[in-house]
PDB file with SEQRES, HELIX, SHEET and CRYST1 records, atoms N, CA, C and O in Angstrom:
SEQRES   1 A   66  MET PRO LYS MET LYS THR HIS SER SER LEU LYS ASP ARG          
SEQRES   2 A   66  VAL LYS VAL THR ALA THR GLY LYS VAL LYS ARG TYR LYS          
SEQRES   3 A   66  ALA TYR GLN ASN HIS LEU MET TYR GLY LYS GLY LYS SER          
SEQRES   4 A   66  GLN LYS GLN ARG LEU GLY LYS SER PRO LEU MET ALA SER          
SEQRES   5 A   66  GLY ASP VAL ALA ARG LEU LYS GLN GLN ILE ALA ASN LEU          
SEQRES   6 A   66  LYS                                                          
HELIX    1 AA1 SER A    8  ARG A   13  1                                   6    
HELIX    2 AA2 MET A   33  GLY A   35  5                                   3    
HELIX    3 AA3 LYS A   38  LEU A   44  1                                   7    
HELIX    4 AA4 SER A   52  ARG A   57  1                                   6    
SHEET    1 AA1 2 VAL A  14  VAL A  16  0                                        
SHEET    2 AA1 2 VAL A  22  ARG A  24 -1                                        
CRYST1    1.000    1.000    1.000  90.00  90.00  90.00 P 1           1          
ATOM      1  N   MET A   1     123.523-227.642 165.395  1.00  0.00           N  
ATOM      2  CA  MET A   1     124.401-226.916 166.292  1.00  0.00           C  
ATOM      3  C   MET A   1     125.847-227.134 165.841  1.00  0.00           C  
ATOM      4  O   MET A   1     126.253-228.283 165.669  1.00  0.00           O  
ATOM      5  N   PRO A   2     126.637-226.078 165.645  1.00  0.00           N  
ATOM      6  CA  PRO A   2     128.030-226.254 165.224  1.00  0.00           C  
ATOM      7  C   PRO A   2     128.893-226.797 166.363  1.00  0.00           C  
ATOM      8  O   PRO A   2     128.519-226.729 167.534  1.00  0.00           O  
ATOM      9  N   LYS A   3     130.055-227.337 165.991  1.00  0.00           N  
ATOM     10  CA  LYS A   3     130.976-227.875 166.987  1.00  0.00           C  
ATOM     11  C   LYS A   3     131.560-226.753 167.837  1.00  0.00           C  
ATOM     12  O   LYS A   3     131.743-225.626 167.375  1.00  0.00           O  
ATOM     13  N   MET A   4     131.847-227.094 169.094  1.00  0.00           N  
ATOM     14  CA  MET A   4     132.529-226.143 169.970  1.00  0.00           C  
ATOM     15  C   MET A   4     134.010-226.147 169.601  1.00  0.00           C  
ATOM     16  O   MET A   4     134.621-227.212 169.521  1.00  0.00           O  
ATOM     17  N   LYS A   5     134.583-224.992 169.378  1.00  0.00           N  
ATOM     18  CA  LYS A   5     135.994-224.908 169.038  1.00  0.00           C  
ATOM     19  C   LYS A   5     136.810-224.582 170.283  1.00  0.00           C  
ATOM     20  O   LYS A   5     136.351-223.873 171.178  1.00  0.00           O  
ATOM     21  N   THR A   6     138.025-225.113 170.319  1.00  0.00           N  
ATOM     22  CA  THR A   6     138.958-224.800 171.397  1.00  0.00           C  
ATOM     23  C   THR A   6     139.467-223.379 171.196  1.00  0.00           C  
ATOM     24  O   THR A   6     139.730-222.963 170.067  1.00  0.00           O  
ATOM     25  N   HIS A   7     139.604-222.642 172.279  1.00  0.00           N  
ATOM     26  CA  HIS A   7     140.136-221.288 172.201  1.00  0.00           C  
ATOM     27  C   HIS A   7     141.597-221.383 171.789  1.00  0.00           C  
ATOM     28  O   HIS A   7     142.402-221.968 172.513  1.00  0.00           O  
ATOM     29  N   SER A   8     141.953-220.818 170.638  1.00  0.00           N  
ATOM     30  CA  SER A   8     143.270-221.047 170.039  1.00  0.00           C  
ATOM     31  C   SER A   8     144.426-220.559 170.911  1.00  0.00           C  
ATOM     32  O   SER A   8     145.449-221.239 170.994  1.00  0.00           O  
ATOM     33  N   SER A   9     144.297-219.409 171.560  1.00  0.00           N  
ATOM     34  CA  SER A   9     145.410-218.921 172.369  1.00  0.00           C  
ATOM     35  C   SER A   9     145.575-219.761 173.633  1.00  0.00           C  
ATOM     36  O   SER A   9     146.674-219.839 174.183  1.00  0.00           O  
ATOM     37  N   LEU A  10     144.524-220.373 174.086  1.00  0.00           N  
ATOM     38  CA  LEU A  10     144.587-221.196 175.294  1.00  0.00           C  
ATOM     39  C   LEU A  10     145.311-222.510 175.034  1.00  0.00           C  
ATOM     40  O   LEU A  10     145.876-223.097 175.957  1.00  0.00           O  
ATOM     41  N   LYS A  11     145.301-222.978 173.790  1.00  0.00           N  
ATOM     42  CA  LYS A  11     145.988-224.218 173.431  1.00  0.00           C  
ATOM     43  C   LYS A  11     147.468-224.163 173.777  1.00  0.00           C  
ATOM     44  O   LYS A  11     148.040-225.150 174.238  1.00  0.00           O  
ATOM     45  N   ASP A  12     148.090-223.002 173.553  1.00  0.00           N  
ATOM     46  CA  ASP A  12     149.513-222.860 173.785  1.00  0.00           C  
ATOM     47  C   ASP A  12     149.852-222.517 175.232  1.00  0.00           C  
ATOM     48  O   ASP A  12     151.007-222.643 175.640  1.00  0.00           O  
ATOM     49  N   ARG A  13     148.876-222.093 176.003  1.00  0.00           N  
ATOM     50  CA  ARG A  13     149.154-221.624 177.358  1.00  0.00           C  
ATOM     51  C   ARG A  13     148.966-222.676 178.428  1.00  0.00           C  
ATOM     52  O   ARG A  13     149.573-222.584 179.495  1.00  0.00           O  
ATOM     53  N   VAL A  14     148.139-223.677 178.167  1.00  0.00           N  
ATOM     54  CA  VAL A  14     147.875-224.708 179.176  1.00  0.00           C  
ATOM     55  C   VAL A  14     148.007-226.080 178.544  1.00  0.00           C  
ATOM     56  O   VAL A  14     147.872-226.239 177.330  1.00  0.00           O  
ATOM     57  N   LYS A  15     148.278-227.084 179.400  1.00  0.00           N  
ATOM     58  CA  LYS A  15     148.325-228.477 178.974  1.00  0.00           C  
ATOM     59  C   LYS A  15     147.456-229.280 179.941  1.00  0.00           C  
ATOM     60  O   LYS A  15     147.447-229.013 181.142  1.00  0.00           O  
ATOM     61  N   VAL A  16     146.730-230.256 179.417  1.00  0.00           N  
ATOM     62  CA  VAL A  16     145.900-231.121 180.248  1.00  0.00           C  
ATOM     63  C   VAL A  16     146.686-232.397 180.526  1.00  0.00           C  
ATOM     64  O   VAL A  16     147.193-233.030 179.599  1.00  0.00           O  
ATOM     65  N   THR A  17     146.790-232.776 181.799  1.00  0.00           N  
ATOM     66  CA  THR A  17     147.533-233.970 182.167  1.00  0.00           C  
ATOM     67  C   THR A  17     146.684-235.210 181.901  1.00  0.00           C  
ATOM     68  O   THR A  17     145.514-235.104 181.535  1.00  0.00           O  
ATOM     69  N   ALA A  18     147.278-236.374 182.085  1.00  0.00           N  
ATOM     70  CA  ALA A  18     146.577-237.634 181.833  1.00  0.00           C  
ATOM     71  C   ALA A  18     145.413-237.826 182.808  1.00  0.00           C  
ATOM     72  O   ALA A  18     144.431-238.490 182.476  1.00  0.00           O  
ATOM     73  N   THR A  19     145.520-237.251 184.002  1.00  0.00           N  
ATOM     74  CA  THR A  19     144.444-237.393 184.989  1.00  0.00           C  
ATOM     75  C   THR A  19     143.402-236.289 184.862  1.00  0.00           C  
ATOM     76  O   THR A  19     142.444-236.256 185.635  1.00  0.00           O  
ATOM     77  N   GLY A  20     143.575-235.387 183.902  1.00  0.00           N  
ATOM     78  CA  GLY A  20     142.581-234.344 183.675  1.00  0.00           C  
ATOM     79  C   GLY A  20     142.876-233.027 184.358  1.00  0.00           C  
ATOM     80  O   GLY A  20     142.093-232.085 184.235  1.00  0.00           O  
ATOM     81  N   LYS A  21     143.989-232.931 185.078  1.00  0.00           N  
ATOM     82  CA  LYS A  21     144.357-231.659 185.696  1.00  0.00           C  
ATOM     83  C   LYS A  21     144.958-230.749 184.634  1.00  0.00           C  
ATOM     84  O   LYS A  21     145.411-231.215 183.589  1.00  0.00           O  
ATOM     85  N   VAL A  22     144.957-229.454 184.908  1.00  0.00           N  
ATOM     86  CA  VAL A  22     145.428-228.483 183.932  1.00  0.00           C  
ATOM     87  C   VAL A  22     146.698-227.823 184.448  1.00  0.00           C  
ATOM     88  O   VAL A  22     146.704-227.236 185.531  1.00  0.00           O  
ATOM     89  N   LYS A  23     147.787-227.919 183.662  1.00  0.00           N  
ATOM     90  CA  LYS A  23     149.049-227.277 184.006  1.00  0.00           C  
ATOM     91  C   LYS A  23     149.145-225.961 183.260  1.00  0.00           C  
ATOM     92  O   LYS A  23     148.717-225.855 182.111  1.00  0.00           O  
ATOM     93  N   ARG A  24     149.710-224.957 183.921  1.00  0.00           N  
ATOM     94  CA  ARG A  24     149.874-223.655 183.296  1.00  0.00           C  
ATOM     95  C   ARG A  24     151.347-223.290 183.321  1.00  0.00           C  
ATOM     96  O   ARG A  24     152.158-224.003 183.912  1.00  0.00           O  
ATOM     97  N   TYR A  25     151.695-222.186 182.684  1.00  0.00           N  
ATOM     98  CA  TYR A  25     153.065-221.710 182.668  1.00  0.00           C  
ATOM     99  C   TYR A  25     153.187-220.462 183.526  1.00  0.00           C  
ATOM    100  O   TYR A  25     152.207-219.750 183.743  1.00  0.00           O  
ATOM    101  N   LYS A  26     154.379-220.207 184.005  1.00  0.00           N  
ATOM    102  CA  LYS A  26     154.630-219.035 184.842  1.00  0.00           C  
ATOM    103  C   LYS A  26     155.204-217.898 184.018  1.00  0.00           C  
ATOM    104  O   LYS A  26     155.819-218.114 182.974  1.00  0.00           O  
ATOM    105  N   ALA A  27     154.998-216.706 184.495  1.00  0.00           N  
ATOM    106  CA  ALA A  27     155.576-215.525 183.857  1.00  0.00           C  
ATOM    107  C   ALA A  27     157.005-215.325 184.357  1.00  0.00           C  
ATOM    108  O   ALA A  27     157.451-216.016 185.273  1.00  0.00           O  
ATOM    109  N   TYR A  28     157.704-214.396 183.763  1.00  0.00           N  
ATOM    110  CA  TYR A  28     159.053-213.955 184.163  1.00  0.00           C  
ATOM    111  C   TYR A  28     160.139-215.000 183.906  1.00  0.00           C  
ATOM    112  O   TYR A  28     161.143-215.013 184.618  1.00  0.00           O  
ATOM    113  N   GLN A  29     159.971-215.871 182.917  1.00  0.00           N  
ATOM    114  CA  GLN A  29     161.019-216.859 182.678  1.00  0.00           C  
ATOM    115  C   GLN A  29     161.503-216.874 181.233  1.00  0.00           C  
ATOM    116  O   GLN A  29     162.128-217.846 180.811  1.00  0.00           O  
ATOM    117  N   ASN A  30     161.233-215.830 180.470  1.00  0.00           N  
ATOM    118  CA  ASN A  30     161.642-215.825 179.072  1.00  0.00           C  
ATOM    119  C   ASN A  30     162.982-215.137 178.820  1.00  0.00           C  
ATOM    120  O   ASN A  30     163.742-215.588 177.963  1.00  0.00           O  
ATOM    121  N   HIS A  31     163.287-214.081 179.526  1.00  0.00           N  
ATOM    122  CA  HIS A  31     164.540-213.378 179.282  1.00  0.00           C  
ATOM    123  C   HIS A  31     164.969-212.667 180.562  1.00  0.00           C  
ATOM    124  O   HIS A  31     164.232-212.642 181.548  1.00  0.00           O  
ATOM    125  N   LEU A  32     166.166-212.091 180.533  1.00  0.00           N  
ATOM    126  CA  LEU A  32     166.755-211.396 181.692  1.00  0.00           C  
ATOM    127  C   LEU A  32     166.926-212.324 182.890  1.00  0.00           C  
ATOM    128  O   LEU A  32     166.724-211.919 184.034  1.00  0.00           O  
ATOM    129  N   MET A  33     167.299-213.567 182.616  1.00  0.00           N  
ATOM    130  CA  MET A  33     167.445-214.533 183.695  1.00  0.00           C  
ATOM    131  C   MET A  33     168.687-214.265 184.552  1.00  0.00           C  
ATOM    132  O   MET A  33     168.745-214.697 185.703  1.00  0.00           O  
ATOM    133  N   TYR A  34     169.672-213.561 184.005  1.00  0.00           N  
ATOM    134  CA  TYR A  34     170.892-213.295 184.767  1.00  0.00           C  
ATOM    135  C   TYR A  34     170.630-212.368 185.944  1.00  0.00           C  
ATOM    136  O   TYR A  34     171.440-212.326 186.870  1.00  0.00           O  
ATOM    137  N   GLY A  35     169.549-211.635 185.944  1.00  0.00           N  
ATOM    138  CA  GLY A  35     169.237-210.736 187.046  1.00  0.00           C  
ATOM    139  C   GLY A  35     168.406-211.383 188.135  1.00  0.00           C  
ATOM    140  O   GLY A  35     168.110-210.754 189.152  1.00  0.00           O  
ATOM    141  N   LYS A  36     168.028-212.629 187.932  1.00  0.00           N  
ATOM    142  CA  LYS A  36     167.193-213.325 188.901  1.00  0.00           C  
ATOM    143  C   LYS A  36     168.065-214.273 189.727  1.00  0.00           C  
ATOM    144  O   LYS A  36     169.087-214.773 189.257  1.00  0.00           O  
ATOM    145  N   GLY A  37     167.636-214.503 190.958  1.00  0.00           N  
ATOM    146  CA  GLY A  37     168.397-215.366 191.853  1.00  0.00           C  
ATOM    147  C   GLY A  37     168.235-216.838 191.515  1.00  0.00           C  
ATOM    148  O   GLY A  37     167.347-217.218 190.751  1.00  0.00           O  
ATOM    149  N   LYS A  38     169.101-217.661 192.090  1.00  0.00           N  
ATOM    150  CA  LYS A  38     169.086-219.096 191.820  1.00  0.00           C  
ATOM    151  C   LYS A  38     167.775-219.745 192.253  1.00  0.00           C  
ATOM    152  O   LYS A  38     167.210-220.561 191.525  1.00  0.00           O  
ATOM    153  N   SER A  39     167.299-219.382 193.431  1.00  0.00           N  
ATOM    154  CA  SER A  39     166.074-220.005 193.934  1.00  0.00           C  
ATOM    155  C   SER A  39     164.860-219.574 193.123  1.00  0.00           C  
ATOM    156  O   SER A  39     163.941-220.369 192.925  1.00  0.00           O  
ATOM    157  N   GLN A  40     164.841-218.336 192.654  1.00  0.00           N  
ATOM    158  CA  GLN A  40     163.731-217.883 191.821  1.00  0.00           C  
ATOM    159  C   GLN A  40     163.702-218.640 190.507  1.00  0.00           C  
ATOM    160  O   GLN A  40     162.630-219.013 190.029  1.00  0.00           O  
ATOM    161  N   LYS A  41     164.883-218.876 189.908  1.00  0.00           N  
ATOM    162  CA  LYS A  41     164.955-219.618 188.651  1.00  0.00           C  
ATOM    163  C   LYS A  41     164.512-221.063 188.840  1.00  0.00           C  
ATOM    164  O   LYS A  41     163.892-221.647 187.951  1.00  0.00           O  
ATOM    165  N   GLN A  42     164.830-221.642 190.004  1.00  0.00           N  
ATOM    166  CA  GLN A  42     164.383-223.016 190.269  1.00  0.00           C  
ATOM    167  C   GLN A  42     162.870-223.077 190.404  1.00  0.00           C  
ATOM    168  O   GLN A  42     162.237-224.008 189.906  1.00  0.00           O  
ATOM    169  N   ARG A  43     162.288-222.090 191.074  1.00  0.00           N  
ATOM    170  CA  ARG A  43     160.830-222.062 191.215  1.00  0.00           C  
ATOM    171  C   ARG A  43     160.145-221.869 189.870  1.00  0.00           C  
ATOM    172  O   ARG A  43     159.093-222.458 189.621  1.00  0.00           O  
ATOM    173  N   LEU A  44     160.733-221.050 189.001  1.00  0.00           N  
ATOM    174  CA  LEU A  44     160.139-220.788 187.700  1.00  0.00           C  
ATOM    175  C   LEU A  44     160.203-222.002 186.779  1.00  0.00           C  
ATOM    176  O   LEU A  44     159.453-222.078 185.805  1.00  0.00           O  
ATOM    177  N   GLY A  45     161.088-222.949 187.073  1.00  0.00           N  
ATOM    178  CA  GLY A  45     161.224-224.113 186.218  1.00  0.00           C  
ATOM    179  C   GLY A  45     160.087-225.104 186.346  1.00  0.00           C  
ATOM    180  O   GLY A  45     159.908-225.947 185.467  1.00  0.00           O  
ATOM    181  N   LYS A  46     159.320-225.026 187.410  1.00  0.00           N  
ATOM    182  CA  LYS A  46     158.240-225.972 187.641  1.00  0.00           C  
ATOM    183  C   LYS A  46     156.912-225.386 187.139  1.00  0.00           C  
ATOM    184  O   LYS A  46     156.624-224.208 187.354  1.00  0.00           O  
ATOM    185  N   SER A  47     156.123-226.210 186.478  1.00  0.00           N  
ATOM    186  CA  SER A  47     154.821-225.767 185.981  1.00  0.00           C  
ATOM    187  C   SER A  47     153.750-226.115 187.011  1.00  0.00           C  
ATOM    188  O   SER A  47     153.529-227.294 187.287  1.00  0.00           O  
ATOM    189  N   PRO A  48     153.086-225.123 187.581  1.00  0.00           N  
ATOM    190  CA  PRO A  48     152.078-225.417 188.605  1.00  0.00           C  
ATOM    191  C   PRO A  48     150.748-225.830 187.973  1.00  0.00           C  
ATOM    192  O   PRO A  48     150.501-225.593 186.790  1.00  0.00           O  
ATOM    193  N   LEU A  49     149.907-226.449 188.788  1.00  0.00           N  
ATOM    194  CA  LEU A  49     148.561-226.777 188.347  1.00  0.00           C  
ATOM    195  C   LEU A  49     147.678-225.554 188.497  1.00  0.00           C  
ATOM    196  O   LEU A  49     147.875-224.742 189.401  1.00  0.00           O  
ATOM    197  N   MET A  50     146.713-225.428 187.617  1.00  0.00           N  
ATOM    198  CA  MET A  50     145.781-224.305 187.704  1.00  0.00           C  
ATOM    199  C   MET A  50     144.838-224.496 188.879  1.00  0.00           C  
ATOM    200  O   MET A  50     144.526-225.625 189.257  1.00  0.00           O  
ATOM    201  N   ALA A  51     144.394-223.407 189.447  1.00  0.00           N  
ATOM    202  CA  ALA A  51     143.439-223.460 190.547  1.00  0.00           C  
ATOM    203  C   ALA A  51     142.099-223.990 190.040  1.00  0.00           C  
ATOM    204  O   ALA A  51     141.732-223.765 188.887  1.00  0.00           O  
ATOM    205  N   SER A  52     141.383-224.686 190.896  1.00  0.00           N  
ATOM    206  CA  SER A  52     140.126-225.317 190.484  1.00  0.00           C  
ATOM    207  C   SER A  52     139.098-224.294 190.027  1.00  0.00           C  
ATOM    208  O   SER A  52     138.297-224.577 189.137  1.00  0.00           O  
ATOM    209  N   GLY A  53     139.113-223.099 190.631  1.00  0.00           N  
ATOM    210  CA  GLY A  53     138.174-222.057 190.202  1.00  0.00           C  
ATOM    211  C   GLY A  53     138.448-221.588 188.786  1.00  0.00           C  
ATOM    212  O   GLY A  53     137.521-221.293 188.031  1.00  0.00           O  
ATOM    213  N   ASP A  54     139.732-221.520 188.423  1.00  0.00           N  
ATOM    214  CA  ASP A  54     140.083-221.123 187.066  1.00  0.00           C  
ATOM    215  C   ASP A  54     139.753-222.214 186.065  1.00  0.00           C  
ATOM    216  O   ASP A  54     139.334-221.923 184.944  1.00  0.00           O  
ATOM    217  N   VAL A  55     139.938-223.466 186.457  1.00  0.00           N  
ATOM    218  CA  VAL A  55     139.622-224.574 185.560  1.00  0.00           C  
ATOM    219  C   VAL A  55     138.129-224.597 185.272  1.00  0.00           C  
ATOM    220  O   VAL A  55     137.720-224.821 184.132  1.00  0.00           O  
ATOM    221  N   ALA A  56     137.320-224.370 186.287  1.00  0.00           N  
ATOM    222  CA  ALA A  56     135.873-224.357 186.090  1.00  0.00           C  
ATOM    223  C   ALA A  56     135.471-223.238 185.133  1.00  0.00           C  
ATOM    224  O   ALA A  56     134.548-223.396 184.333  1.00  0.00           O  
ATOM    225  N   ARG A  57     136.161-222.123 185.221  1.00  0.00           N  
ATOM    226  CA  ARG A  57     135.842-220.973 184.371  1.00  0.00           C  
ATOM    227  C   ARG A  57     136.235-221.229 182.914  1.00  0.00           C  
ATOM    228  O   ARG A  57     135.576-220.735 181.999  1.00  0.00           O  
ATOM    229  N   LEU A  58     137.290-221.989 182.699  1.00  0.00           N  
ATOM    230  CA  LEU A  58     137.794-222.221 181.350  1.00  0.00           C  
ATOM    231  C   LEU A  58     137.381-223.571 180.783  1.00  0.00           C  
ATOM    232  O   LEU A  58     137.902-223.984 179.747  1.00  0.00           O  
ATOM    233  N   LYS A  59     136.464-224.263 181.431  1.00  0.00           N  
ATOM    234  CA  LYS A  59     136.127-225.636 181.067  1.00  0.00           C  
ATOM    235  C   LYS A  59     135.639-225.756 179.619  1.00  0.00           C  
ATOM    236  O   LYS A  59     136.032-226.687 178.916  1.00  0.00           O  
ATOM    237  N   GLN A  60     134.805-224.847 179.172  1.00  0.00           N  
ATOM    238  CA  GLN A  60     134.300-224.913 177.801  1.00  0.00           C  
ATOM    239  C   GLN A  60     135.406-224.671 176.787  1.00  0.00           C  
ATOM    240  O   GLN A  60     135.426-225.298 175.728  1.00  0.00           O  
ATOM    241  N   GLN A  61     136.308-223.784 177.097  1.00  0.00           N  
ATOM    242  CA  GLN A  61     137.335-223.435 176.141  1.00  0.00           C  
ATOM    243  C   GLN A  61     138.401-224.522 176.010  1.00  0.00           C  
ATOM    244  O   GLN A  61     139.054-224.618 174.971  1.00  0.00           O  
ATOM    245  N   ILE A  62     138.587-225.342 177.049  1.00  0.00           N  
ATOM    246  CA  ILE A  62     139.614-226.376 176.977  1.00  0.00           C  
ATOM    247  C   ILE A  62     138.988-227.757 176.767  1.00  0.00           C  
ATOM    248  O   ILE A  62     139.662-228.772 176.945  1.00  0.00           O  
ATOM    249  N   ALA A  63     137.736-227.805 176.398  1.00  0.00           N  
ATOM    250  CA  ALA A  63     137.041-229.086 176.264  1.00  0.00           C  
ATOM    251  C   ALA A  63     137.682-229.989 175.226  1.00  0.00           C  
ATOM    252  O   ALA A  63     137.666-231.208 175.391  1.00  0.00           O  
ATOM    253  N   ASN A  64     138.243-229.435 174.169  1.00  0.00           N  
ATOM    254  CA  ASN A  64     138.780-230.247 173.080  1.00  0.00           C  
ATOM    255  C   ASN A  64     140.286-230.474 173.173  1.00  0.00           C  
ATOM    256  O   ASN A  64     140.874-231.011 172.234  1.00  0.00           O  
ATOM    257  N   LEU A  65     140.924-230.087 174.266  1.00  0.00           N  
ATOM    258  CA  LEU A  65     142.379-230.220 174.373  1.00  0.00           C  
ATOM    259  C   LEU A  65     142.820-231.644 174.667  1.00  0.00           C  
ATOM    260  O   LEU A  65     143.884-232.050 174.200  1.00  0.00           O  
ATOM    261  N   LYS A  66     142.056-232.415 175.413  1.00  0.00           N  
ATOM    262  CA  LYS A  66     142.510-233.741 175.814  1.00  0.00           C  
ATOM    263  C   LYS A  66     142.273-234.768 174.737  1.00  0.00           C  
ATOM    264  O   LYS A  66     142.601-235.940 174.919  1.00  0.00           O  
TER     265      LYS A  66                                                      
END                                                                             
């Protein structure tokens, strides 16, 4: 049986924390920041944790990230 490979595009989109939780990135924070409000920019600065249902769905693809 060949080794399971990590999904290459997923490597750059999520990070696994030391406790095994998965952090993701938010959209709308790459450009045109001058048109966004201060509070929106503050919210975009924080990386949220992925929902447990999404983590379960992507478990095989992120198996080799940690």
